[in-house]
PDB file of N, CA, C, O and CB in Angstrom:
ATOM      1  N   UNK A   1     102.095 112.739  82.141  1.00  0.00           N
ATOM      2  CA  UNK A   1     101.316 113.699  81.371  1.00  0.00           C
ATOM      3  C   UNK A   1     101.598 113.591  79.876  1.00  0.00           C
ATOM      4  O   UNK A   1     100.815 114.084  79.064  1.00  0.00           O
ATOM      5  CB  UNK A   1     101.605 115.108  81.851  1.00  0.00           C
ATOM      6  N   UNK A   2     102.694 112.961  79.506  1.00  0.00           N
ATOM      7  CA  UNK A   2     102.976 112.886  78.078  1.00  0.00           C
ATOM      8  C   UNK A   2     102.399 111.637  77.430  1.00  0.00           C
ATOM      9  O   UNK A   2     102.311 111.567  76.204  1.00  0.00           O
ATOM     10  CB  UNK A   2     104.459 112.934  77.848  1.00  0.00           C
ATOM     11  N   UNK A   3     102.004 110.646  78.229  1.00  0.00           N
ATOM     12  CA  UNK A   3     101.504 109.395  77.648  1.00  0.00           C
ATOM     13  C   UNK A   3      99.994 109.253  77.780  1.00  0.00           C
ATOM     14  O   UNK A   3      99.321 108.927  76.802  1.00  0.00           O
ATOM     15  CB  UNK A   3     102.180 108.211  78.306  1.00  0.00           C
ATOM     16  N   UNK A   4      99.460 109.488  78.950  1.00  0.00           N
ATOM     17  CA  UNK A   4      98.030 109.310  79.208  1.00  0.00           C
ATOM     18  C   UNK A   4      97.364 110.660  79.428  1.00  0.00           C
ATOM     19  O   UNK A   4      98.013 111.642  79.787  1.00  0.00           O
ATOM     20  CB  UNK A   4      97.803 108.396  80.428  1.00  0.00           C
ATOM     21  N   UNK A   5      96.063 110.683  79.205  1.00  0.00           N
ATOM     22  CA  UNK A   5      95.297 111.886  79.511  1.00  0.00           C
ATOM     23  C   UNK A   5      94.305 111.562  80.618  1.00  0.00           C
ATOM     24  O   UNK A   5      93.949 110.408  80.859  1.00  0.00           O
ATOM     25  CB  UNK A   5      94.565 112.428  78.247  1.00  0.00           C
ATOM     26  N   UNK A   6      93.878 112.621  81.275  1.00  0.00           N
ATOM     27  CA  UNK A   6      92.817 112.526  82.274  1.00  0.00           C
ATOM     28  C   UNK A   6      92.102 113.870  82.279  1.00  0.00           C
ATOM     29  O   UNK A   6      92.739 114.922  82.337  1.00  0.00           O
ATOM     30  CB  UNK A   6      93.383 112.157  83.709  1.00  0.00           C
ATOM     31  N   UNK A   7      90.814 113.829  82.220  1.00  0.00           N
ATOM     32  CA  UNK A   7      90.039 115.066  82.169  1.00  0.00           C
ATOM     33  C   UNK A   7      90.319 115.890  80.930  1.00  0.00           C
ATOM     34  O   UNK A   7      90.183 117.113  80.957  1.00  0.00           O
ATOM     35  CB  UNK A   7      90.317 115.892  83.384  1.00  0.00           C
ATOM     36  N   UNK A   8      90.706 115.243  79.848  1.00  0.00           N
ATOM     37  CA  UNK A   8      90.972 115.929  78.590  1.00  0.00           C
ATOM     38  C   UNK A   8      92.347 116.552  78.486  1.00  0.00           C
ATOM     39  O   UNK A   8      92.674 117.138  77.454  1.00  0.00           O
ATOM     40  CB  UNK A   8      89.963 116.974  78.384  1.00  0.00           C
ATOM     41  N   UNK A   9      93.174 116.445  79.533  1.00  0.00           N
ATOM     42  CA  UNK A   9      94.522 117.015  79.512  1.00  0.00           C
ATOM     43  C   UNK A   9      95.555 115.896  79.533  1.00  0.00           C
ATOM     44  O   UNK A   9      95.350 114.852  80.152  1.00  0.00           O
ATOM     45  CB  UNK A   9      94.735 117.972  80.713  1.00  0.00           C
ATOM     46  N   UNK A  10      96.648 116.128  78.858  1.00  0.00           N
ATOM     47  CA  UNK A  10      97.741 115.164  78.852  1.00  0.00           C
ATOM     48  C   UNK A  10      98.017 114.634  77.466  1.00  0.00           C
ATOM     49  O   UNK A  10      97.633 115.233  76.462  1.00  0.00           O
ATOM     50  CB  UNK A  10      97.435 114.023  79.781  1.00  0.00           C
ATOM     51  N   UNK A  11      98.684 113.509  77.428  1.00  0.00           N
ATOM     52  CA  UNK A  11      99.110 112.923  76.166  1.00  0.00           C
ATOM     53  C   UNK A  11      98.093 111.981  75.561  1.00  0.00           C
ATOM     54  O   UNK A  11      97.050 111.689  76.147  1.00  0.00           O
ATOM     55  CB  UNK A  11     100.387 112.201  76.358  1.00  0.00           C
ATOM     56  N   UNK A  12      98.428 111.514  74.365  1.00  0.00           N
ATOM     57  CA  UNK A  12      97.522 110.626  73.649  1.00  0.00           C
ATOM     58  C   UNK A  12      98.154 109.310  73.253  1.00  0.00           C
ATOM     59  O   UNK A  12      97.563 108.542  72.494  1.00  0.00           O
ATOM     60  CB  UNK A  12      97.010 111.307  72.434  1.00  0.00           C
ATOM     61  N   UNK A  13      99.355 109.035  73.759  1.00  0.00           N
ATOM     62  CA  UNK A  13     100.029 107.788  73.410  1.00  0.00           C
ATOM     63  C   UNK A  13      99.328 106.601  74.062  1.00  0.00           C
ATOM     64  O   UNK A  13      99.034 105.606  73.400  1.00  0.00           O
ATOM     65  CB  UNK A  13     101.508 107.834  73.834  1.00  0.00           C
ATOM     66  N   UNK A  14      99.062 106.710  75.366  1.00  0.00           N
ATOM     67  CA  UNK A  14      98.367 105.655  76.099  1.00  0.00           C
ATOM     68  C   UNK A  14      96.898 105.993  76.219  1.00  0.00           C
ATOM     69  O   UNK A  14      96.477 107.092  75.858  1.00  0.00           O
ATOM     70  CB  UNK A  14      98.984 105.451  77.491  1.00  0.00           C
ATOM     71  N   UNK A  15      96.107 105.047  76.729  1.00  0.00           N
ATOM     72  CA  UNK A  15      94.679 105.309  76.869  1.00  0.00           C
ATOM     73  C   UNK A  15      94.380 106.372  77.923  1.00  0.00           C
ATOM     74  O   UNK A  15      95.163 106.585  78.848  1.00  0.00           O
ATOM     75  CB  UNK A  15      93.956 104.030  77.219  1.00  0.00           C
ATOM     76  N   UNK A  16      93.249 107.025  77.768  1.00  0.00           N
ATOM     77  CA  UNK A  16      92.779 107.986  78.770  1.00  0.00           C
ATOM     78  C   UNK A  16      92.513 107.244  80.069  1.00  0.00           C
ATOM     79  O   UNK A  16      92.088 106.089  80.052  1.00  0.00           O
ATOM     80  CB  UNK A  16      91.497 108.732  78.285  1.00  0.00           C
ATOM     81  N   UNK A  17      92.760 107.899  81.189  1.00  0.00           N
ATOM     82  CA  UNK A  17      92.619 107.272  82.491  1.00  0.00           C
ATOM     83  C   UNK A  17      91.377 107.746  83.257  1.00  0.00           C
ATOM     84  O   UNK A  17      91.276 107.541  84.467  1.00  0.00           O
ATOM     85  CB  UNK A  17      93.850 107.540  83.311  1.00  0.00           C
ATOM     86  N   UNK A  18      90.448 108.369  82.562  1.00  0.00           N
ATOM     87  CA  UNK A  18      89.261 108.930  83.206  1.00  0.00           C
ATOM     88  C   UNK A  18      88.400 107.894  83.927  1.00  0.00           C
ATOM     89  O   UNK A  18      87.747 108.224  84.917  1.00  0.00           O
ATOM     90  CB  UNK A  18      88.428 109.634  82.184  1.00  0.00           C
ATOM     91  N   UNK A  19      88.387 106.664  83.457  1.00  0.00           N
ATOM     92  CA  UNK A  19      87.548 105.632  84.073  1.00  0.00           C
ATOM     93  C   UNK A  19      88.368 104.406  84.507  1.00  0.00           C
ATOM     94  O   UNK A  19      87.820 103.311  84.632  1.00  0.00           O
ATOM     95  CB  UNK A  19      86.448 105.202  83.095  1.00  0.00           C
ATOM     96  N   UNK A  20      89.652 104.581  84.732  1.00  0.00           N
ATOM     97  CA  UNK A  20      90.528 103.461  85.096  1.00  0.00           C
ATOM     98  C   UNK A  20      90.077 102.788  86.396  1.00  0.00           C
ATOM     99  O   UNK A  20      90.280 101.585  86.567  1.00  0.00           O
ATOM    100  CB  UNK A  20      91.975 103.948  85.237  1.00  0.00           C
ATOM    101  N   UNK A  21      89.474 103.541  87.305  1.00  0.00           N
ATOM    102  CA  UNK A  21      88.997 102.974  88.559  1.00  0.00           C
ATOM    103  C   UNK A  21      87.843 102.005  88.387  1.00  0.00           C
ATOM    104  O   UNK A  21      87.552 101.227  89.296  1.00  0.00           O
ATOM    105  CB  UNK A  21      88.584 104.067  89.476  1.00  0.00           C
ATOM    106  N   UNK A  22      87.178 102.036  87.234  1.00  0.00           N
ATOM    107  CA  UNK A  22      86.129 101.067  86.947  1.00  0.00           C
ATOM    108  C   UNK A  22      86.722  99.707  86.580  1.00  0.00           C
ATOM    109  O   UNK A  22      86.038  98.686  86.650  1.00  0.00           O
ATOM    110  CB  UNK A  22      85.232 101.574  85.817  1.00  0.00           C
ATOM    111  N   UNK A  23      87.978  99.700  86.196  1.00  0.00           N
ATOM    112  CA  UNK A  23      88.630  98.475  85.734  1.00  0.00           C
ATOM    113  C   UNK A  23      89.566  97.882  86.780  1.00  0.00           C
ATOM    114  O   UNK A  23      89.632  96.662  86.933  1.00  0.00           O
ATOM    115  CB  UNK A  23      89.401  98.749  84.462  1.00  0.00           C
ATOM    116  N   UNK A  24      90.296  98.742  87.507  1.00  0.00           N
ATOM    117  CA  UNK A  24      91.315  98.276  88.448  1.00  0.00           C
ATOM    118  C   UNK A  24      91.173  98.955  89.798  1.00  0.00           C
ATOM    119  O   UNK A  24      90.765 100.114  89.874  1.00  0.00           O
ATOM    120  CB  UNK A  24      92.709  98.524  87.889  1.00  0.00           C
ATOM    121  N   UNK A  25      91.511  98.228  90.878  1.00  0.00           N
ATOM    122  CA  UNK A  25      91.567  98.833  92.204  1.00  0.00           C
ATOM    123  C   UNK A  25      92.961  99.434  92.414  1.00  0.00           C
ATOM    124  O   UNK A  25      93.846  99.249  91.579  1.00  0.00           O
ATOM    125  CB  UNK A  25      91.235  97.782  93.315  1.00  0.00           C
ATOM    126  N   UNK A  26      93.157 100.144  93.516  1.00  0.00           N
ATOM    127  CA  UNK A  26      94.415 100.861  93.768  1.00  0.00           C
ATOM    128  C   UNK A  26      95.614  99.914  93.803  1.00  0.00           C
ATOM    129  O   UNK A  26      96.672 100.238  93.264  1.00  0.00           O
ATOM    130  CB  UNK A  26      94.329 101.629  95.086  1.00  0.00           C
ATOM    131  N   UNK A  27      95.459  98.764  94.424  1.00  0.00           N
ATOM    132  CA  UNK A  27      96.567  97.820  94.516  1.00  0.00           C
ATOM    133  C   UNK A  27      96.995  97.325  93.132  1.00  0.00           C
ATOM    134  O   UNK A  27      98.188  97.204  92.853  1.00  0.00           O
ATOM    135  CB  UNK A  27      96.176  96.634  95.400  1.00  0.00           C
ATOM    136  N   UNK A  28      96.028  97.045  92.279  1.00  0.00           N
ATOM    137  CA  UNK A  28      96.336  96.572  90.928  1.00  0.00           C
ATOM    138  C   UNK A  28      96.975  97.682  90.100  1.00  0.00           C
ATOM    139  O   UNK A  28      97.901  97.428  89.328  1.00  0.00           O
ATOM    140  CB  UNK A  28      95.063  96.059  90.232  1.00  0.00           C
ATOM    141  N   UNK A  29      96.490  98.897  90.257  1.00  0.00           N
ATOM    142  CA  UNK A  29      97.079 100.027  89.528  1.00  0.00           C
ATOM    143  C   UNK A  29      98.526 100.228  89.963  1.00  0.00           C
ATOM    144  O   UNK A  29      99.393 100.461  89.121  1.00  0.00           O
ATOM    145  CB  UNK A  29      96.259 101.324  89.761  1.00  0.00           C
ATOM    146  N   UNK A  30      98.800 100.143  91.256  1.00  0.00           N
ATOM    147  CA  UNK A  30     100.173 100.293  91.745  1.00  0.00           C
ATOM    148  C   UNK A  30     101.071  99.217  91.147  1.00  0.00           C
ATOM    149  O   UNK A  30     102.198  99.500  90.739  1.00  0.00           O
ATOM    150  CB  UNK A  30     100.213 100.225  93.286  1.00  0.00           C
ATOM    151  N   UNK A  31     100.578  97.994  91.096  1.00  0.00           N
ATOM    152  CA  UNK A  31     101.352  96.908  90.497  1.00  0.00           C
ATOM    153  C   UNK A  31     101.560  97.156  89.008  1.00  0.00           C
ATOM    154  O   UNK A  31     102.637  96.890  88.474  1.00  0.00           O
ATOM    155  CB  UNK A  31     100.651  95.557  90.717  1.00  0.00           C
ATOM    156  N   UNK A  32     100.534  97.663  88.343  1.00  0.00           N
ATOM    157  CA  UNK A  32     100.612  97.970  86.912  1.00  0.00           C
ATOM    158  C   UNK A  32     101.699  99.018  86.644  1.00  0.00           C
ATOM    159  O   UNK A  32     102.468  98.888  85.691  1.00  0.00           O
ATOM    160  CB  UNK A  32      99.242  98.472  86.392  1.00  0.00           C
ATOM    161  N   UNK A  33     101.759 100.035  87.468  1.00  0.00           N
ATOM    162  CA  UNK A  33     102.765 101.085  87.283  1.00  0.00           C
ATOM    163  C   UNK A  33     104.170 100.501  87.367  1.00  0.00           C
ATOM    164  O   UNK A  33     105.034 100.847  86.561  1.00  0.00           O
ATOM    165  CB  UNK A  33     102.588 102.199  88.335  1.00  0.00           C
ATOM    166  N   UNK A  34     104.402  99.631  88.320  1.00  0.00           N
ATOM    167  CA  UNK A  34     105.738  99.058  88.510  1.00  0.00           C
ATOM    168  C   UNK A  34     106.089  97.978  87.512  1.00  0.00           C
ATOM    169  O   UNK A  34     107.250  97.843  87.127  1.00  0.00           O
ATOM    170  CB  UNK A  34     105.854  98.501  89.880  1.00  0.00           C
ATOM    171  N   UNK A  35     105.089  97.196  87.083  1.00  0.00           N
ATOM    172  CA  UNK A  35     105.329  96.072  86.166  1.00  0.00           C
ATOM    173  C   UNK A  35     104.055  95.817  85.362  1.00  0.00           C
ATOM    174  O   UNK A  35     103.291  94.907  85.684  1.00  0.00           O
ATOM    175  CB  UNK A  35     105.763  94.778  86.950  1.00  0.00           C
ATOM    176  N   UNK A  36     103.824  96.608  84.325  1.00  0.00           N
ATOM    177  CA  UNK A  36     102.576  96.517  83.573  1.00  0.00           C
ATOM    178  C   UNK A  36     102.224  95.120  83.057  1.00  0.00           C
ATOM    179  O   UNK A  36     101.055  94.734  83.071  1.00  0.00           O
ATOM    180  CB  UNK A  36     102.641  97.442  82.428  1.00  0.00           C
ATOM    181  N   UNK A  37     103.206  94.375  82.610  1.00  0.00           N
ATOM    182  CA  UNK A  37     102.885  93.060  82.044  1.00  0.00           C
ATOM    183  C   UNK A  37     102.485  92.039  83.098  1.00  0.00           C
ATOM    184  O   UNK A  37     101.977  90.973  82.750  1.00  0.00           O
ATOM    185  CB  UNK A  37     104.064  92.536  81.267  1.00  0.00           C
ATOM    186  N   UNK A  38     102.700  92.336  84.387  1.00  0.00           N
ATOM    187  CA  UNK A  38     102.223  91.436  85.433  1.00  0.00           C
ATOM    188  C   UNK A  38     100.702  91.511  85.559  1.00  0.00           C
ATOM    189  O   UNK A  38     100.071  90.580  86.061  1.00  0.00           O
ATOM    190  CB  UNK A  38     102.887  91.776  86.777  1.00  0.00           C
ATOM    191  N   UNK A  39     100.119  92.612  85.107  1.00  0.00           N
ATOM    192  CA  UNK A  39      98.673  92.801  85.147  1.00  0.00           C
ATOM    193  C   UNK A  39      98.066  92.543  83.775  1.00  0.00           C
ATOM    194  O   UNK A  39      97.030  91.888  83.659  1.00  0.00           O
ATOM    195  CB  UNK A  39      98.324  94.219  85.627  1.00  0.00           C
ATOM    196  N   UNK A  40      98.709  93.054  82.751  1.00  0.00           N
ATOM    197  CA  UNK A  40      98.237  92.923  81.367  1.00  0.00           C
ATOM    198  C   UNK A  40      99.402  92.463  80.498  1.00  0.00           C
ATOM    199  O   UNK A  40     100.211  93.284  80.067  1.00  0.00           O
ATOM    200  CB  UNK A  40      97.644  94.278  80.834  1.00  0.00           C
ATOM    201  N   UNK A  41      99.499  91.157  80.236  1.00  0.00           N
ATOM    202  CA  UNK A  41     100.635  90.629  79.473  1.00  0.00           C
ATOM    203  C   UNK A  41     100.829  91.288  78.101  1.00  0.00           C
ATOM    204  O   UNK A  41     101.934  91.250  77.559  1.00  0.00           O
ATOM    205  CB  UNK A  41     100.459  89.151  79.285  1.00  0.00           C
ATOM    206  N   UNK A  42      99.795  91.881  77.540  1.00  0.00           N
ATOM    207  CA  UNK A  42      99.905  92.535  76.238  1.00  0.00           C
ATOM    208  C   UNK A  42     100.202  94.020  76.317  1.00  0.00           C
ATOM    209  O   UNK A  42     100.206  94.701  75.292  1.00  0.00           O
ATOM    210  CB  UNK A  42      98.651  92.334  75.474  1.00  0.00           C
ATOM    211  N   UNK A  43     100.452  94.536  77.513  1.00  0.00           N
ATOM    212  CA  UNK A  43     100.675  95.967  77.695  1.00  0.00           C
ATOM    213  C   UNK A  43     101.927  96.448  76.957  1.00  0.00           C
ATOM    214  O   UNK A  43     102.947  95.762  76.910  1.00  0.00           O
ATOM    215  CB  UNK A  43     100.791  96.292  79.179  1.00  0.00           C
ATOM    216  N   UNK A  44     101.816  97.634  76.391  1.00  0.00           N
ATOM    217  CA  UNK A  44     102.961  98.281  75.740  1.00  0.00           C
ATOM    218  C   UNK A  44     103.606  99.311  76.664  1.00  0.00           C
ATOM    219  O   UNK A  44     104.628  99.903  76.316  1.00  0.00           O
ATOM    220  CB  UNK A  44     102.523  98.951  74.427  1.00  0.00           C
ATOM    221  N   UNK A  45     103.017  99.526  77.831  1.00  0.00           N
ATOM    222  CA  UNK A  45     103.547 100.511  78.770  1.00  0.00           C
ATOM    223  C   UNK A  45     104.851  99.999  79.378  1.00  0.00           C
ATOM    224  O   UNK A  45     104.920  98.859  79.839  1.00  0.00           O
ATOM    225  CB  UNK A  45     102.513 100.823  79.882  1.00  0.00           C
ATOM    226  N   UNK A  46     105.875 100.837  79.378  1.00  0.00           N
ATOM    227  CA  UNK A  46     107.123 100.421  80.028  1.00  0.00           C
ATOM    228  C   UNK A  46     106.977 100.469  81.547  1.00  0.00           C
ATOM    229  O   UNK A  46     106.230 101.290  82.080  1.00  0.00           O
ATOM    230  CB  UNK A  46     108.298 101.320  79.575  1.00  0.00           C
ATOM    231  N   UNK A  47     107.683  99.599  82.228  1.00  0.00           N
ATOM    232  CA  UNK A  47     107.686  99.606  83.691  1.00  0.00           C
ATOM    233  C   UNK A  47     108.222 100.941  84.184  1.00  0.00           C
ATOM    234  O   UNK A  47     109.155 101.496  83.604  1.00  0.00           O
ATOM    235  CB  UNK A  47     108.533  98.431  84.257  1.00  0.00           C
ATOM    236  N   UNK A  48     107.638 101.446  85.240  1.00  0.00           N
ATOM    237  CA  UNK A  48     108.034 102.728  85.819  1.00  0.00           C
ATOM    238  C   UNK A  48     108.789 102.478  87.123  1.00  0.00           C
ATOM    239  O   UNK A  48     108.377 102.936  88.189  1.00  0.00           O
ATOM    240  CB  UNK A  48     106.792 103.639  86.063  1.00  0.00           C
ATOM    241  N   UNK A  49     109.892 101.749  87.025  1.00  0.00           N
ATOM    242  CA  UNK A  49     110.668 101.336  88.201  1.00  0.00           C
ATOM    243  C   UNK A  49     111.212 102.519  88.992  1.00  0.00           C
ATOM    244  O   UNK A  49     111.466 102.394  90.190  1.00  0.00           O
ATOM    245  CB  UNK A  49     111.817 100.447  87.775  1.00  0.00           C
ATOM    246  N   UNK A  50     111.392 103.659  88.344  1.00  0.00           N
ATOM    247  CA  UNK A  50     111.949 104.827  89.040  1.00  0.00           C
ATOM    248  C   UNK A  50     110.917 105.523  89.928  1.00  0.00           C
ATOM    249  O   UNK A  50     111.279 106.393  90.720  1.00  0.00           O
ATOM    250  CB  UNK A  50     112.502 105.821  88.028  1.00  0.00           C
ATOM    251  N   UNK A  51     109.649 105.158  89.810  1.00  0.00           N
ATOM    252  CA  UNK A  51     108.612 105.746  90.648  1.00  0.00           C
ATOM    253  C   UNK A  51     108.673 105.059  92.014  1.00  0.00           C
ATOM    254  O   UNK A  51     108.570 103.836  92.106  1.00  0.00           O
ATOM    255  CB  UNK A  51     107.187 105.595  89.992  1.00  0.00           C
ATOM    256  N   UNK A  52     108.838 105.848  93.061  1.00  0.00           N
ATOM    257  CA  UNK A  52     108.950 105.280  94.406  1.00  0.00           C
ATOM    258  C   UNK A  52     107.652 104.594  94.810  1.00  0.00           C
ATOM    259  O   UNK A  52     106.592 104.885  94.257  1.00  0.00           O
ATOM    260  CB  UNK A  52     109.313 106.372  95.425  1.00  0.00           C
ATOM    261  N   UNK A  53     107.738 103.693  95.767  1.00  0.00           N
ATOM    262  CA  UNK A  53     106.552 102.999  96.273  1.00  0.00           C
ATOM    263  C   UNK A  53     105.554 104.005  96.838  1.00  0.00           C
ATOM    264  O   UNK A  53     104.348 103.865  96.636  1.00  0.00           O
ATOM    265  CB  UNK A  53     106.944 101.966  97.353  1.00  0.00           C
ATOM    266  N   UNK A  54     106.053 105.016  97.545  1.00  0.00           N
ATOM    267  CA  UNK A  54     105.176 106.050  98.109  1.00  0.00           C
ATOM    268  C   UNK A  54     104.423 106.789  96.998  1.00  0.00           C
ATOM    269  O   UNK A  54     103.214 106.991  97.103  1.00  0.00           O
ATOM    270  CB  UNK A  54     105.997 107.054  98.954  1.00  0.00           C
ATOM    271  N   UNK A  55     105.123 107.191  95.940  1.00  0.00           N
ATOM    272  CA  UNK A  55     104.471 107.881  94.827  1.00  0.00           C
ATOM    273  C   UNK A  55     103.519 106.951  94.082  1.00  0.00           C
ATOM    274  O   UNK A  55     102.440 107.368  93.660  1.00  0.00           O
ATOM    275  CB  UNK A  55     105.519 108.442  93.861  1.00  0.00           C
ATOM    276  N   UNK A  56     103.916 105.701  93.922  1.00  0.00           N
ATOM    277  CA  UNK A  56     103.066 104.713  93.249  1.00  0.00           C
ATOM    278  C   UNK A  56     101.747 104.561  94.005  1.00  0.00           C
ATOM    279  O   UNK A  56     100.686 104.474  93.388  1.00  0.00           O
ATOM    280  CB  UNK A  56     103.792 103.343  93.143  1.00  0.00           C
ATOM    281  N   UNK A  57     101.809 104.530  95.329  1.00  0.00           N
ATOM    282  CA  UNK A  57     100.597 104.404  96.137  1.00  0.00           C
ATOM    283  C   UNK A  57      99.725 105.658  96.030  1.00  0.00           C
ATOM    284  O   UNK A  57      98.500 105.555  95.970  1.00  0.00           O
ATOM    285  CB  UNK A  57     100.962 104.142  97.604  1.00  0.00           C
ATOM    286  N   UNK A  58     100.341 106.825  96.006  1.00  0.00           N
ATOM    287  CA  UNK A  58      99.580 108.069  95.865  1.00  0.00           C
ATOM    288  C   UNK A  58      98.911 108.143  94.494  1.00  0.00           C
ATOM    289  O   UNK A  58      97.736 108.496  94.393  1.00  0.00           O
ATOM    290  CB  UNK A  58     100.497 109.289  96.074  1.00  0.00           C
ATOM    291  N   UNK A  59      99.648 107.815  93.455  1.00  0.00           N
ATOM    292  CA  UNK A  59      99.111 107.849  92.095  1.00  0.00           C
ATOM    293  C   UNK A  59      97.986 106.837  91.947  1.00  0.00           C
ATOM    294  O   UNK A  59      96.922 107.154  91.416  1.00  0.00           O
ATOM    295  CB  UNK A  59     100.218 107.570  91.064  1.00  0.00           C
ATOM    296  N   UNK A  60      98.226 105.620  92.417  1.00  0.00           N
ATOM    297  CA  UNK A  60      97.220 104.576  92.259  1.00  0.00           C
ATOM    298  C   UNK A  60      95.960 104.875  93.075  1.00  0.00           C
ATOM    299  O   UNK A  60      94.852 104.561  92.640  1.00  0.00           O
ATOM    300  CB  UNK A  60      97.799 103.227  92.671  1.00  0.00           C
ATOM    301  N   UNK A  61      96.123 105.473  94.242  1.00  0.00           N
ATOM    302  CA  UNK A  61      94.969 105.867  95.050  1.00  0.00           C
ATOM    303  C   UNK A  61      94.108 106.886  94.312  1.00  0.00           C
ATOM    304  O   UNK A  61      92.881 106.787  94.302  1.00  0.00           O
ATOM    305  CB  UNK A  61      95.429 106.441  96.395  1.00  0.00           C
ATOM    306  N   UNK A  62      94.756 107.853  93.704  1.00  0.00           N
ATOM    307  CA  UNK A  62      94.040 108.862  92.925  1.00  0.00           C
ATOM    308  C   UNK A  62      93.340 108.223  91.724  1.00  0.00           C
ATOM    309  O   UNK A  62      92.157 108.463  91.483  1.00  0.00           O
ATOM    310  CB  UNK A  62      95.008 109.964  92.455  1.00  0.00           C
ATOM    311  N   UNK A  63      94.085 107.408  90.975  1.00  0.00           N
ATOM    312  CA  UNK A  63      93.537 106.822  89.762  1.00  0.00           C
ATOM    313  C   UNK A  63      92.397 105.854  90.053  1.00  0.00           C
ATOM    314  O   UNK A  63      91.459 105.749  89.263  1.00  0.00           O
ATOM    315  CB  UNK A  63      94.625 106.115  88.996  1.00  0.00           C
ATOM    316  N   UNK A  64      92.468 105.145  91.178  1.00  0.00           N
ATOM    317  CA  UNK A  64      91.405 104.203  91.522  1.00  0.00           C
ATOM    318  C   UNK A  64      90.069 104.908  91.765  1.00  0.00           C
ATOM    319  O   UNK A  64      89.013 104.283  91.675  1.00  0.00           O
ATOM    320  CB  UNK A  64      91.797 103.405  92.757  1.00  0.00           C
ATOM    321  N   UNK A  65      90.111 106.205  92.070  1.00  0.00           N
ATOM    322  CA  UNK A  65      88.894 106.978  92.284  1.00  0.00           C
ATOM    323  C   UNK A  65      88.308 107.512  90.980  1.00  0.00           C
ATOM    324  O   UNK A  65      87.228 108.103  90.986  1.00  0.00           O
ATOM    325  CB  UNK A  65      89.172 108.125  93.225  1.00  0.00           C
ATOM    326  N   UNK A  66      89.004 107.314  89.870  1.00  0.00           N
ATOM    327  CA  UNK A  66      88.535 107.810  88.591  1.00  0.00           C
ATOM    328  C   UNK A  66      87.640 106.749  87.954  1.00  0.00           C
ATOM    329  O   UNK A  66      88.077 105.632  87.675  1.00  0.00           O
ATOM    330  CB  UNK A  66      89.727 108.171  87.659  1.00  0.00           C
ATOM    331  N   UNK A  67      86.398 107.115  87.735  1.00  0.00           N
ATOM    332  CA  UNK A  67      85.479 106.167  87.140  1.00  0.00           C
ATOM    333  C   UNK A  67      84.155 106.782  86.800  1.00  0.00           C
ATOM    334  O   UNK A  67      83.862 107.925  87.152  1.00  0.00           O
ATOM    335  CB  UNK A  67      85.271 105.019  88.048  1.00  0.00           C
ATOM    336  N   UNK A  68      83.368 106.011  86.114  1.00  0.00           N
ATOM    337  CA  UNK A  68      82.054 106.476  85.691  1.00  0.00           C
ATOM    338  C   UNK A  68      81.131 106.771  86.846  1.00  0.00           C
ATOM    339  O   UNK A  68      80.228 107.599  86.725  1.00  0.00           O
ATOM    340  CB  UNK A  68      81.422 105.469  84.802  1.00  0.00           C
ATOM    341  N   UNK A  69      81.343 106.099  87.976  1.00  0.00           N
ATOM    342  CA  UNK A  69      80.485 106.306  89.146  1.00  0.00           C
ATOM    343  C   UNK A  69      81.040 107.338  90.109  1.00  0.00           C
ATOM    344  O   UNK A  69      80.419 107.620  91.134  1.00  0.00           O
ATOM    345  CB  UNK A  69      80.285 105.005  89.873  1.00  0.00           C
ATOM    346  N   UNK A  70      82.214 107.913  89.795  1.00  0.00           N
ATOM    347  CA  UNK A  70      82.854 108.873  90.710  1.00  0.00           C
ATOM    348  C   UNK A  70      82.200 110.223  90.623  1.00  0.00           C
ATOM    349  O   UNK A  70      82.608 111.152  91.320  1.00  0.00           O
ATOM    350  CB  UNK A  70      84.338 109.003  90.407  1.00  0.00           C
TER     351      UNK A  70
END
């Protein structure tokens, strides 16, 4: 909540995640959370290694549904 926003709430350091599902599927988002540069070599996002695999899957599932067509 301090880095990204969604639905107008949250932080402004990272990009808004309102349409992230238009760019990445759930599996790619989960990989991005754990190791951002494996998906985007230019990413400034730090790896979120402390996020459990279960939480990563829940977060990525939610985020993959966020998009212009949702």
